[in-house]
C-alpha positions in Angstrom: 38.4 57.8 37.0 35.5 55.7 36.1 33.3 57.2 38.8 34.1 60.7 37.6 33.2 59.8 34.0 29.8 58.2 34.8 28.6 61.1 37.0 27.9 63.6 34.1 26.0 60.9 32.1 23.8 60.1 35.1 23.0 63.7 35.7 22.1 64.3 32.0 19.7 61.3 32.0 18.1 62.6 35.3 17.6 66.0 33.8 15.8 64.6 30.7 13.5 62.5 32.9 12.7 65.6 35.0 11.9 67.6 31.9 9.5 65.0 30.6 7.8 64.7 33.9 7.4 68.4 34.2 5.9 68.6 30.7 3.5 65.9 31.5 2.4 67.6 34.7 1.9 70.8 32.9 -0.3 69.2 30.3 -2.3 67.5 33.0 -2.8 70.7 34.9 -3.9 72.5 31.7 -6.5 69.8 30.9 -7.8 70.1 34.5 -8.1 73.8 34.2 -10.0 73.6 30.9 -12.4 71.0 32.3 -13.0 73.2 35.3 -14.0 76.2 33.2 -16.5 74.0 31.0 -14.6 74.3 27.7 -14.8 71.2 25.6 -12.1 70.4 23.2 -13.4 69.2 19.9 -11.4 66.9 17.7 -11.1 68.0 14.1 -12.5 65.5 11.6 -10.1 64.9 8.9 -11.0 61.4 7.8 -14.1 62.3 5.6 -15.2 65.5 3.8 -18.4 67.4 4.6 -21.5 65.5 3.4 -23.9 68.3 3.2 -25.2 68.6 -0.5 -27.0 71.6 -2.1 -28.2 72.1 -5.7 -25.6 74.7 -6.4 -22.9 72.4 -5.1 -24.2 69.5 -7.1 -24.2 71.7 -10.2 -20.6 72.7 -9.6 -19.5 69.1 -9.0 -21.3 68.0 -12.2 -19.7 70.7 -14.2 -16.2 69.9 -12.8 -16.7 66.2 -13.5 -17.9 66.9 -17.0 -14.8 69.0 -17.6 -12.6 66.3 -16.3 -14.3 63.6 -18.4 -14.4 65.5 -21.7 -11.1 65.3 -23.7 -9.1 68.4 -24.3 -9.9 70.6 -27.3 -7.0 69.2 -29.3 -7.1 69.2 -33.0 -8.4 65.9 -34.6 -5.8 63.4 -35.7 -4.7 63.7 -39.4 -6.7 61.7 -41.8 -6.4 60.9 -45.5 -9.4 59.2 -47.1 -9.6 60.1 -50.7 -12.1 57.3 -51.5 -14.6 57.9 -48.6 -17.8 59.8 -49.4 -18.7 60.3 -45.7 -15.3 61.9 -45.1 -15.8 64.2 -48.1 -19.2 65.2 -46.9 -17.8 65.8 -43.4 -15.3 68.3 -44.8 -18.0 69.9 -46.9 -20.1 70.4 -43.8 -17.5 72.8 -42.3 -18.1 75.4 -45.0 -20.7 78.1 -44.1 -22.1 80.8 -46.3 -21.4 83.4 -43.7 -17.7 82.8 -43.4 -16.9 81.3 -46.8 -18.1 83.4 -49.7 -20.2 81.5 -52.3 -19.3 84.0 -55.0 -16.0 82.3 -55.8 -15.5 80.7 -59.2 -16.6 77.0 -59.5 -12.9 76.0 -59.4 -12.6 77.5 -55.9 -16.0 76.4 -54.5 -16.3 74.6 -51.3 -16.8 71.3 -53.1 -13.5 71.8 -55.1 -11.6 72.6 -51.9 -13.1 69.6 -50.1 -12.2 67.2 -53.0 -8.6 68.2 -52.4 -8.5 67.6 -48.7 -9.4 71.1 -47.4 -11.8 71.9 -44.7 -13.0 75.4 -43.6 -12.0 76.9 -40.3 -14.9 79.0 -39.3 -12.9 81.0 -36.8 -11.2 82.8 -39.7 -13.1 84.0 -42.8 -12.2 82.5 -46.1 -9.6 80.2 -44.6 -9.2 76.5 -45.5 -7.0 74.0 -43.7 -5.7 70.6 -44.8 -7.0 67.7 -42.7 -3.8 65.8 -43.1 -0.8 68.2 -43.1 -2.5 71.0 -41.2 -1.4 73.7 -43.6 -3.8 76.7 -44.2 -4.6 79.0 -47.0 -6.8 82.2 -46.9 -8.8 82.6 -50.2 -9.7 86.3 -49.9 -11.8 87.5 -52.9 -10.6 90.5 -54.9 -11.8 93.9 -53.9 -15.0 95.2 -55.4 -13.2 98.1 -57.0 -11.1 95.8 -59.1 -14.1 94.3 -60.9 -14.2 91.0 -59.1 -13.0 87.7 -60.5 -13.6 88.6 -64.2 -10.9 91.3 -64.7 -7.2 90.5 -65.3 -6.3 91.0 -61.6 -9.1 88.7 -60.5 -8.1 86.0 -63.0 -4.5 86.2 -61.9 -5.6 85.9 -58.2 -7.8 82.9 -59.1 -4.9 81.2 -60.9 -2.7 81.7 -57.9 -5.4 80.2 -55.6 -5.9 77.2 -57.9 -2.1 76.6 -57.8 -2.2 76.5 -54.0 -5.3 74.5 -53.3 -6.1 72.5 -56.5 -3.8 71.3 -59.3 -0.3 71.7 -57.9 -1.3 71.7 -54.3 1.4 74.1 -53.3 -0.5 75.0 -50.2 -0.1 71.5 -48.9 3.1 70.3 -47.2 5.7 68.7 -49.4 4.9 65.2 -48.1 1.1 65.6 -48.0 -0.6 62.9 -50.0 -3.4 65.2 -51.2 -0.9 66.8 -53.6 -0.6 63.6 -55.6 -4.1 62.0 -55.2 -7.2 64.1 -54.4 -10.7 62.7 -54.4 -12.1 61.7 -57.8 -15.1 63.8 -59.0 -17.0 60.6 -59.5 -17.1 60.2 -55.7 -19.5 63.1 -55.4 -22.6 61.6 -57.0 -25.9 60.2 -55.9 -25.8 56.4 -55.4 -28.0 54.0 -57.2 -27.7 55.6 -60.6 -29.0 58.9 -59.3 -31.8 57.5 -57.1 -30.0 58.3 -53.9 -30.3 54.8 -52.4 -27.6 52.2 -52.0 -29.8 49.2 -53.0 -33.4 48.3 -53.6 -34.0 50.5 -56.6 -37.4 52.2 -57.0 -39.1 50.4 -54.1 -36.5 51.4 -51.6 -36.6 55.0 -52.9 -40.4 55.2 -52.4 -40.0 53.8 -48.9 -37.4 56.4 -48.0 -39.6 59.1 -49.5 -42.7 58.0 -47.6 -40.8 57.7 -44.3 -39.1 61.1 -44.5 -42.2 62.8 -45.9 -44.2 61.6 -42.9 -41.7 63.3 -40.6 -42.1 66.5 -42.5 -45.9 66.3 -42.3 -45.6 65.9 -38.5 -43.5 69.0 -38.4 -46.2 71.0 -40.4 -44.2 71.3 -43.6 -47.2 70.2 -45.7 -48.3 73.9 -45.7 -45.2 75.0 -47.6 -45.9 76.4 -51.1 -43.5 75.1 -53.7 -42.0 76.9 -56.7 -41.3 73.9 -59.0 -39.3 74.1 -62.3 -41.2 73.6 -65.5 -40.0 70.1 -66.0 -41.4 69.1 -62.7 -44.7 70.9 -63.2 -45.2 69.0 -66.5 -44.8 65.7 -64.5 -46.9 66.3 -61.4 -49.3 69.1 -62.2 -51.5 67.1 -64.5 -54.2 64.7 -63.3 -52.2 61.7 -64.5 -49.1 62.9 -62.7 -51.0 63.4 -59.4 -52.6 59.9 -59.8 -49.2 58.3 -60.4 -47.7 60.0 -57.4 -50.5 59.1 -55.1 -50.4 55.5 -56.3 -46.7 55.2 -55.8 -46.8 56.6 -52.3 -49.6 54.2 -51.3 -47.8 51.2 -52.8 -45.5 50.7 -49.9 -46.0 50.4 -46.2 -43.3 51.8 -43.9 -43.0 49.8 -40.6 -43.2 51.8 -37.4 -40.0 52.4 -35.4 -38.9 49.4 -33.3 -39.0 51.4 -30.0 -42.6 52.6 -30.6 -45.0 49.8 -30.4 -48.1 52.1 -30.2 -47.3 53.9 -33.4 -50.2 54.8 -35.7 -50.6 52.9 -39.0 -48.8 54.3 -42.0 -50.6 57.2 -43.7 -50.0 58.5 -47.2 -47.9 61.7 -46.9 -48.8 64.9 -48.6 -47.6 65.6 -52.1 -45.7 68.7 -50.9 -43.6 66.8 -48.4 -43.0 64.0 -50.8 -41.8 66.4 -53.5 -39.5 68.0 -50.9 -37.9 64.7 -50.2 -37.6 63.8 -53.9 -35.8 67.1 -54.4 -33.2 66.1 -51.8 -34.5 67.8 -48.6 -35.0 66.3 -45.2 -35.5 67.6 -41.6 -32.3 68.4 -39.8 -32.0 67.5 -36.1 -29.7 70.5 -35.4 -31.3 73.6 -33.9 -30.7 77.1 -35.2 -28.1 79.1 -33.3 -29.3 82.5 -32.3 -27.1 85.4 -33.3 -29.4 88.2 -32.3 -28.0 91.2 -30.4 -28.8 92.1 -26.8 -32.4 92.8 -26.2 -33.6 96.1 -25.0 -36.5 96.6 -22.6 -38.8 98.0 -25.2 -38.7 95.1 -27.6 -37.7 92.3 -25.3 -41.2 90.6 -25.4 -41.5 90.6 -29.1 -37.9 89.5 -29.6 -38.2 86.7 -27.2 -41.3 85.5 -28.9 -39.6 85.5 -32.3 -36.6 83.7 -30.8 -38.9 81.0 -29.4 -40.5 80.6 -32.8 -37.1 80.3 -34.5 -35.9 77.7 -32.1 -39.0 75.6 -32.7 -39.0 76.0 -36.5 -37.9 73.0 -38.5 -34.8 73.2 -40.6 -34.6 71.8 -44.1 -31.3 70.1 -44.8 -29.6 68.6 -47.8 -27.2 65.8 -46.9 -25.1 66.3 -50.1 -24.5 70.1 -50.4 -25.0 70.7 -46.7 -27.4 73.5 -47.3 -29.7 74.4 -44.4 -32.8 76.5 -44.7 -35.1 77.7 -41.9 -38.6 76.7 -42.8 -40.4 79.4 -40.8 -40.0 81.9 -43.6 -42.1 79.6 -45.9 -44.8 78.6 -43.4 -48.0 80.7 -43.0 -48.5 82.5 -39.7 -51.0 85.1 -38.4 -48.5 87.8 -39.3 -47.8 86.4 -42.8 -50.8 84.4 -44.1 -49.3 84.2 -47.6 -45.6 83.5 -47.2 -43.1 83.3 -50.1 -42.7 80.1 -52.1 -39.9 77.7 -51.5 -37.9 76.8 -54.6 -36.5 73.3 -54.0 -33.9 73.7 -56.8 -32.4 77.2 -56.2 -32.0 76.6 -52.5 -29.4 73.9 -53.2 -25.8 74.7 -53.8 -25.1 75.0 -57.5 -22.8 72.0 -57.5 -25.3 69.7 -55.6 -26.0 66.5 -57.5 -29.7 66.9 -56.9 -29.7 70.0 -59.2 -26.5 69.7 -61.3 -26.6 66.9 -63.9 -22.9 67.1 -64.3 -22.1 66.5 -60.6 -19.6 63.6 -60.4 -18.8 63.7 -64.1 -15.7 65.1 -65.8 -17.6 66.6 -68.7 -16.7 70.3 -68.9 -19.6 72.7 -68.9 -20.4 76.3 -68.1 -21.8 76.9 -64.7 -23.9 79.8 -63.6 -24.4 81.4 -60.2 -27.7 79.7 -59.8 -28.7 76.1 -60.5 -30.2 75.5 -64.0 -33.0 73.2 -65.0 -32.5 70.2 -67.2 -33.9 72.2 -70.2 -31.5 75.1 -69.9 -28.6 72.8 -69.3 -29.4 70.7 -72.3 -29.6 73.8 -74.5 -26.1 74.8 -73.7 -24.6 71.3 -73.9 -22.1 70.7 -76.7 -21.6 66.9 -76.7 -21.3 64.2 -79.3 -24.3 62.1 -80.2 -22.9 59.2 -78.1 -22.9 61.2 -74.9 -25.7 60.1 -72.6 -28.3 62.6 -71.7 -27.6 63.6 -68.1 -30.3 64.7 -65.7 -30.3 66.3 -62.3 -30.9 64.0 -59.3 -34.4 65.3 -58.6 -35.5 64.5 -62.2 -34.1 61.0 -62.1 -35.9 60.3 -58.8 -39.2 61.9 -59.8 -39.3 60.1 -63.2 -38.5 56.8 -61.5 -41.3 57.2 -59.0 -43.9 58.3 -61.6 -42.5 55.9 -64.2 -42.8 58.5 -66.9 -40.4 61.0 -68.5 -40.7 64.7 -68.7 -42.1 65.8 -72.1 -39.9 67.7 -74.5 -40.5 71.5 -74.2 -41.7 73.1 -77.4 -43.4 76.2 -78.7 -47.1 77.0 -78.6 -47.8 75.5 -82.0 -45.9 72.3 -81.3 -42.8 73.3 -83.2 -39.5 74.1 -81.6 -39.0 77.7 -80.6 -36.3 80.0 -82.2 -34.1 79.7 -79.1 -34.1 75.9 -79.3 -33.4 75.9 -83.0 -30.5 78.3 -82.6 -29.1 76.2 -79.7 -29.5 73.0 -81.8 -27.6 74.7 -84.7 -24.8 75.8 -82.4 -24.6 72.2 -81.0 -24.4 70.8 -84.5 -21.6 73.2 -85.4 -19.7 72.3 -82.3 -20.1 68.6 -82.9 -19.0 68.9 -86.5 -16.0 71.0 -85.6 -15.0 68.4 -83.0 -15.2 65.5 -85.4 -13.3 67.4 -88.1 -10.6 68.4 -85.7 -10.2 64.8 -84.5 -10.0 63.5 -88.1 -12.9 61.2 -87.6 -14.3 61.2 -91.2 -16.3 58.0 -90.8 -18.0 59.3 -87.6 -18.7 62.7 -89.3 -20.4 61.0 -92.3 -22.6 59.0 -90.0 -23.5 62.1 -88.0 -24.4 63.9 -91.3 -26.5 61.0 -92.4 -28.4 61.1 -89.1 -29.1 64.8 -89.6 -30.4 64.2 -93.1 -32.7 61.4 -92.1 -33.2 57.9 -93.5 -35.6 59.1 -96.3 -33.3 61.9 -97.5 -32.0 61.1 -101.0 -29.6 63.3 -102.9 -29.0 61.2 -106.0 -30.8 62.5 -109.0 -31.6 65.9 -107.5 -30.0 68.6 -109.5 -27.6 70.8 -107.5 -27.9 68.7 -104.3 -24.6 68.5 -102.4 -23.1 65.1 -101.8 -22.1 64.1 -98.3 -18.5 64.3 -99.3 -19.0 67.9 -100.3 -20.2 68.8 -96.8 -16.7 68.4 -95.5 
């Protein structure tokens, strides 16, 4: 029995050995046949990749590595910084005149929206989005056939937009902190009492003006023709004003950059570039983005030349209202030897503290579509005698550098004009009405005495009204 059971096992083992031997012999015979015919068997290299490098391959690898290294285009994390001026300016920089209409009422301006936590999404026209809760609102203007913002339909639409983005903040999420505490208006003002410097006062201001004006001179902006307001012309157009400006600019020496040991000694910048800096302008490092259509064969040469000139043209930039102006339109060229003048006031946004004396203040006033000078603003101001005289930032900076104040504007014969007298009478009526409505009898009597003058005497004059009768 045992011999019978062991016999099949031995036969199976013998068959497997025979099969392995036959397979080995077949492989050996196949190798011998290949060698006899001269065919070489190459081993495939799988340990290392191909090392050949080409410029195209390097560009592809660099592009793929940059894609891998750059983070995904995810939205920025939510932020809530109601007391940060850089954060406010960062939100304000997202608004563009081409995608967010500047014709909105002042209560719906880009500054008003940025103060309440809204930034502009340039992918959708007239749309603002909260930086904290992510909610969005589209502020479409009324149709032109409805009469704009002044008619009842426009006023109703404005009230609805203000309810969404301003006072009530209904456009925010229920738990969004911007609904309860937006940015204070006092955050948006020039530091240093209007000088625009954090510390150092007048000397630091002059140093900044000289340094930035020298950069403008190197860019060729000294050839720009300025259209200055009357208050500025009265300060710098006279011989005394020119002397004061030159003396102030030469009173400081700006050290060269630390990385440029061979820099030339400090030179006095031109008055044009110095005034541009005083009015709040600087050179932007950003390059203009070309939005020109596809070029045809006929005008490709001229169009390419114009695009090159635009790309090399300096850009004037305001760091507070984020306005950017291409300077090529105001520089002389062979085609335009007499370019148009640059108005450093009107090119700002109307709410910019460099041109708006009420920027950062809660005093209500009537705004216009264009910035107003200090004279026109003061003529429409209805404030009490204790209200300080507010000035735009450019005037505060210019008067500090020149160490003189702008003279009061008057008529040709040295007496006030009819418009100024009328505005003064309107201001007196507004002040009197305000004091009477508040019940401040003592302050009203003091105000009347100040109008009468210290030498005015009513006693003994027949028919003269007493101060008590003026009530």
